C-alpha positions, 0 to 999 in steps of 0.5 A, a space after each residue: 499500500 505504501 507504494 500506491 501513496 507514492 504514485 501520486 506525488 508527481 500528480 499533486 505536485 503538478 495540481 499544487 504548482 498550478 493552484 500557486 500559479 493561479 494564486 500569483 495570477 489572481 494576487 496581481 491580476 496578471 492574466 486569467 484574473 485579467 481576461 478569461 482569454 488567457 486560459 484559452 490561450 493557455 488550452 491552445 498551447 497545451 493542444 499543440 503540445 499534445 498534438 505534439 507529444 503524440 506524433 513524437 510518440 507515434 514515430 518513436 521519439 517520446 516514450 514514458 519510461 519507468 517511474 515510480 512517482 507517476 500514477 501509471 494512467 496512461 490517456 494513449 500509448 505512452 502518454 500519461 495523464 501527468 503530461 496534460 497538467 505538466 504542460 498547463 503548468 508549462 503554459 501557464 507559468 510561461 504566460 505569467 512569466 510574459 505577464 509580469 515582465 511586461 508589466 515591469 517593463 511598462 512601468 519601468 518605460 513610464 517611470 523614466 518619461 
């Protein structure tokens, strides 16, 4: 039973990290908190990378490997459930960094005038 609890560690870490990004987003009104259009950007990028992953899996480039910290739930051959949440994390963090640096640059250039 001990091994079963370990298999959700990575998924839990991804969900925790996504939640942390959401807290930052809503605290500083960077993306989704500002406009739901940003949610569409995240979803589009996740779909793009999922298609990329499936193409890589079908061509034999990508494979899942054996990891004890993953659930073992596969959405398709070699595509673990955790990949979707990793792609959400990747896309959301990229968007928030872009928005945060854009806001910083706008303050910098606005303050120097």
